[in-house]
Backbone as CSV, one residue per row, in Angstrom:
resi,resn,N_x,N_y,N_z,CA_x,CA_y,CA_z,C_x,C_y,C_z
1,PRO,12.761,7.650,-25.300,13.248,6.310,-24.987,14.440,6.346,-24.037
2,SER,14.544,5.343,-23.207,15.631,5.243,-22.242,16.954,4.944,-22.937
3,LYS,18.010,5.560,-22.441,19.350,5.296,-22.979,20.053,4.202,-22.174
4,ASP,19.437,3.742,-21.086,20.015,2.679,-20.269,19.749,1.323,-20.905
5,PRO,20.747,0.423,-20.881,20.498,-0.918,-21.429,19.458,-1.665,-20.585
6,HIS,18.430,-2.169,-21.225,17.390,-2.950,-20.548,16.631,-3.768,-21.583
7,TRP,15.823,-4.702,-21.095,14.943,-5.516,-21.941,13.513,-5.052,-21.731
8,SER,12.724,-5.075,-22.785,11.289,-4.801,-22.666,10.599,-6.010,-22.039
9,ASP,9.285,-5.886,-21.838,8.499,-7.075,-21.503,8.679,-8.085,-22.634
10,PHE,8.627,-9.354,-22.291,8.671,-10.420,-23.288,7.244,-10.906,-23.533
11,VAL,6.956,-11.276,-24.764,5.653,-11.838,-25.123,5.900,-13.238,-25.669
12,TYR,5.188,-14.223,-25.111,5.307,-15.616,-25.542,3.939,-16.128,-25.975
13,ALA,3.917,-17.015,-26.962,2.667,-17.641,-27.394,2.915,-19.102,-27.703
14,SER,1.963,-19.958,-27.335,1.993,-21.362,-27.761,1.067,-21.463,-28.970
15,HIS,1.513,-22.233,-29.966,0.788,-22.187,-31.233,0.985,-23.445,-32.076
16,SER,0.178,-23.519,-33.133,0.282,-24.600,-34.115,1.364,-24.252,-35.126
17,ARG,1.639,-25.158,-36.032,2.639,-24.904,-37.078,2.167,-23.840,-38.063
18,ASN,0.884,-23.486,-38.033,0.328,-22.507,-38.973,0.488,-21.054,-38.534
19,TYR,1.101,-20.825,-37.365,1.276,-19.456,-36.870,2.751,-19.082,-36.897
20,GLU,3.038,-17.862,-37.337,4.400,-17.328,-37.294,4.375,-15.985,-36.585
21,MET,4.925,-15.952,-35.374,5.021,-14.685,-34.659,6.021,-13.781,-35.368
22,TRP,7.168,-14.332,-35.643,8.217,-13.638,-36.403,9.106,-14.693,-37.010
23,ARG,9.858,-14.284,-38.016,10.752,-15.227,-38.680,11.842,-14.443,-39.406
24,ASP,13.029,-14.978,-39.375,14.162,-14.377,-40.053,13.847,-14.180,-41.532
25,ARG,14.212,-13.042,-42.057,14.046,-12.690,-43.469,12.582,-12.542,-43.911
26,ARG,11.702,-12.245,-42.992,10.292,-12.002,-43.314,9.919,-10.583,-42.903
27,VAL,8.921,-10.027,-43.543,8.420,-8.716,-43.164,7.727,-8.835,-41.807
28,ALA,8.076,-7.930,-40.911,7.528,-7.964,-39.549,6.113,-7.392,-39.520
29,SER,5.284,-7.943,-38.652,3.959,-7.364,-38.409,4.145,-6.053,-37.643
30,LYS,3.080,-5.276,-37.533,3.127,-4.021,-36.768,3.480,-4.304,-35.309
31,GLY,2.953,-5.394,-34.760,3.237,-5.750,-33.370,4.709,-6.061,-33.140
32,ILE,5.317,-6.823,-34.051,6.743,-7.146,-33.938,7.576,-5.887,-34.126
33,GLU,7.209,-5.073,-35.098,7.936,-3.820,-35.340,7.912,-2.927,-34.093
34,ASN,6.754,-2.818,-33.436,6.651,-1.973,-32.246,7.475,-2.493,-31.079
35,ILE,7.563,-3.803,-30.926,8.423,-4.345,-29.868,9.885,-4.092,-30.211
36,ALA,10.288,-4.413,-31.417,11.696,-4.270,-31.812,12.164,-2.821,-31.730
37,GLU,11.314,-1.883,-32.088,11.726,-0.482,-32.145,11.480,0.285,-30.850
38,GLU,10.404,-0.042,-30.130,10.033,0.764,-28.967,9.788,-0.043,-27.692
39,GLY,9.734,-1.376,-27.801,9.441,-2.195,-26.628,7.971,-2.216,-26.258
40,VAL,7.113,-1.771,-27.157,5.675,-1.694,-26.905,5.020,-3.008,-27.320
41,THR,4.285,-3.640,-26.422,3.728,-4.978,-26.650,2.263,-4.988,-27.077
42,LYS,1.562,-3.887,-26.927,0.100,-3.835,-27.113,-0.357,-4.397,-28.453
43,ASP,0.279,-3.993,-29.558,-0.180,-4.456,-30.877,0.072,-5.944,-31.083
44,LEU,1.209,-6.458,-30.588,1.468,-7.891,-30.731,0.473,-8.696,-29.908
45,VAL,0.168,-8.260,-28.703,-0.821,-8.964,-27.881,-2.169,-8.975,-28.595
46,SER,-2.536,-7.878,-29.231,-3.784,-7.822,-29.996,-3.748,-8.795,-31.182
47,GLU,-2.610,-8.847,-31.892,-2.465,-9.796,-33.004,-2.600,-11.238,-32.508
48,ILE,-1.980,-11.533,-31.373,-2.048,-12.889,-30.807,-3.482,-13.217,-30.407
49,ASN,-4.182,-12.271,-29.781,-5.573,-12.521,-29.386,-6.450,-12.824,-30.598
50,SER,-6.178,-12.186,-31.734,-6.906,-12.507,-32.960,-6.614,-13.936,-33.406
51,GLU,-5.369,-14.363,-33.254,-4.985,-15.725,-33.625,-5.573,-16.760,-32.662
52,ILE,-5.785,-16.389,-31.407,-6.451,-17.287,-30.456,-7.870,-17.561,-30.947
53,LYS,-8.547,-16.533,-31.430,-9.908,-16.714,-31.971,-9.903,-17.611,-33.197
54,GLU,-8.828,-17.574,-33.979,-8.690,-18.421,-35.169,-8.186,-19.828,-34.817
55,GLU,-7.818,-20.034,-33.546,-7.334,-21.305,-32.996,-5.961,-21.722,-33.512
56,THR,-5.179,-20.788,-34.078,-3.785,-21.096,-34.418,-2.872,-20.856,-33.216
57,VAL,-3.340,-20.047,-32.264,-2.635,-19.824,-31.000,-3.505,-20.338,-29.870
58,LEU,-2.906,-21.074,-28.942,-3.626,-21.607,-27.788,-3.603,-20.630,-26.620
59,ASP,-2.411,-20.051,-26.343,-2.226,-19.284,-25.114,-1.127,-18.253,-25.326
60,GLN,-1.131,-17.209,-24.520,-0.046,-16.236,-24.542,0.195,-15.748,-23.122
61,VAL,1.460,-15.454,-22.817,1.833,-14.905,-21.516,2.864,-13.799,-21.717
62,MET,2.983,-12.982,-20.698,3.973,-11.910,-20.688,5.050,-12.258,-19.661
63,GLY,6.290,-11.932,-20.024,7.398,-12.026,-19.087,7.788,-10.621,-18.676
64,ALA,8.175,-10.448,-17.428,8.503,-9.124,-16.906,9.729,-8.532,-17.582
65,TRP,9.720,-7.218,-17.752,10.865,-6.524,-18.339,12.048,-6.621,-17.397
66,ILE,13.238,-6.478,-17.955,14.477,-6.556,-17.174,15.072,-5.155,-17.122
67,ARG,15.089,-4.587,-15.927,15.511,-3.203,-15.729,16.946,-2.948,-16.167
68,LYS,17.842,-3.879,-15.907,19.245,-3.723,-16.307,19.651,-4.926,-17.135
69,ALA,20.131,-4.683,-18.342,20.569,-5.760,-19.236,21.991,-6.142,-18.877
70,THR,22.125,-6.981,-17.869,23.440,-7.423,-17.418,23.519,-8.931,-17.480
71,GLU,24.736,-9.445,-17.407,24.939,-10.887,-17.437,24.154,-11.556,-16.310
72,GLY,23.420,-12.591,-16.652,22.666,-13.344,-15.661,21.264,-12.832,-15.408
73,ALA,20.866,-11.740,-16.045,19.519,-11.210,-15.854,18.509,-12.149,-16.516
74,THR,17.372,-12.358,-15.881,16.347,-13.248,-16.427,14.976,-12.591,-16.364
75,SER,14.089,-13.047,-17.207,12.690,-12.625,-17.195,11.841,-13.870,-17.030
76,SER,10.979,-13.866,-16.051,10.093,-15.006,-15.822,8.672,-14.628,-16.196
77,PRO,7.982,-15.502,-16.922,6.585,-15.215,-17.229,5.779,-15.075,-15.949
78,LYS,4.746,-14.254,-16.016,3.912,-13.998,-14.849,2.917,-15.126,-14.593
79,GLU,2.783,-16.032,-15.553,1.892,-17.187,-15.410,2.380,-18.305,-16.318
80,ASP,1.810,-19.498,-16.159,2.208,-20.635,-16.985,1.675,-20.486,-18.404
81,LEU,2.424,-21.019,-19.355,2.006,-21.045,-20.758,1.550,-22.458,-21.086
82,CYS,0.333,-22.613,-21.559,-0.214,-23.932,-21.882,0.164,-24.337,-23.305
83,VAL,0.532,-25.593,-23.474,0.753,-26.201,-24.788,-0.063,-27.486,-24.848
84,ASP,-0.370,-27.940,-26.050,-1.032,-29.228,-26.227,-0.581,-29.823,-27.551
85,LYS,-1.106,-30.997,-27.909,-0.609,-31.659,-29.111,-0.954,-30.903,-30.390
86,SER,-1.985,-30.072,-30.387,-2.310,-29.262,-31.560,-1.541,-27.939,-31.601
87,HIS,-0.994,-27.543,-30.450,-0.257,-26.273,-30.315,1.043,-26.540,-29.553
88,PRO,1.956,-27.312,-30.166,3.157,-27.742,-29.441,4.324,-26.749,-29.480
89,PHE,4.183,-25.675,-30.226,5.298,-24.743,-30.426,5.152,-23.503,-29.551
90,VAL,6.305,-22.919,-29.207,6.328,-21.651,-28.484,7.225,-20.687,-29.242
91,SER,6.745,-19.464,-29.403,7.542,-18.375,-29.943,7.451,-17.215,-28.971
92,GLY,8.500,-16.401,-28.929,8.500,-15.256,-28.024,9.473,-14.196,-28.500
93,ILE,9.326,-12.988,-27.956,10.157,-11.868,-28.365,10.235,-10.821,-27.263
94,GLY,11.383,-10.149,-27.189,11.582,-8.994,-26.314,12.606,-8.068,-26.942
95,MET,12.519,-6.781,-26.656,13.428,-5.779,-27.213,14.605,-5.538,-26.268
96,LEU,15.781,-5.345,-26.857,16.964,-4.954,-26.104,17.234,-3.485,-26.387
97,ALA,17.103,-2.642,-25.366,17.363,-1.204,-25.513,18.811,-0.924,-25.114
98,PRO,19.400,0.134,-25.586,18.774,1.290,-26.208,18.756,1.261,-27.731
99,SER,19.101,0.177,-28.370,19.074,0.137,-29.833,17.642,0.292,-30.334
100,PRO,17.446,0.990,-31.447,16.091,1.178,-31.954,15.516,-0.035,-32.680
101,ASP,16.285,-1.107,-32.871,15.716,-2.241,-33.604,16.308,-3.586,-33.199
102,TRP,16.883,-3.682,-32.026,17.405,-4.966,-31.564,16.333,-5.704,-30.776
103,PHE,16.238,-6.992,-31.037,15.351,-7.836,-30.244,15.943,-9.230,-30.193
104,SER,15.435,-10.015,-29.295,15.820,-11.415,-29.222,14.555,-12.211,-28.982
105,GLY,14.602,-13.459,-29.351,13.422,-14.270,-29.138,13.659,-15.717,-29.493
106,VAL,12.590,-16.442,-29.458,12.598,-17.847,-29.814,11.499,-18.042,-30.855
107,TYR,11.779,-18.923,-31.822,10.848,-19.135,-32.918,10.509,-20.617,-33.042
108,LYS,9.248,-20.945,-32.917,8.744,-22.314,-33.099,9.546,-23.366,-32.340
109,LEU,9.769,-23.121,-31.069,10.414,-24.099,-30.198,9.379,-25.140,-29.798
110,ARG,9.627,-26.405,-30.139,8.667,-27.469,-29.821,8.808,-27.850,-28.351
111,LEU,7.722,-27.663,-27.591,7.726,-28.013,-26.165,6.865,-29.220,-25.841
112,PHE,6.207,-29.749,-26.834,5.311,-30.893,-26.606,5.535,-31.905,-27.703
113,ASP,5.757,-33.160,-27.308,5.808,-34.259,-28.269,5.229,-35.494,-27.612
114,ARG,5.167,-36.574,-28.320,4.505,-37.776,-27.790,5.210,-38.378,-26.584
115,GLU,6.512,-38.109,-26.442,7.268,-38.676,-25.322,7.203,-37.826,-24.060
116,THR,6.736,-36.575,-24.171,6.739,-35.709,-22.977,5.349,-35.418,-22.467
């Protein structure tokens, strides 16, 4: 693992209220654990794709990794994330290196309501 401060790729998903990508004080899935510890996104993307088949997740996108974790650094998704009235929430996560278990993210952020 790199000893330089950086962010992993970010993974975002739009979803219904029945999906939890991650949540404070909950046991992490293998996908979340792999991002938090190693910055590896493959298992979480696979978990999300399974949820797309179950229709609890509408869409998922990746945001580019940030080579240097400095003030003002940003990660932009490589494509648009779709939301709708059945999947109004967005959750996302990325790892902050070089710590073996630091991550940051957003949990159930509502991006769609009747007024927007």
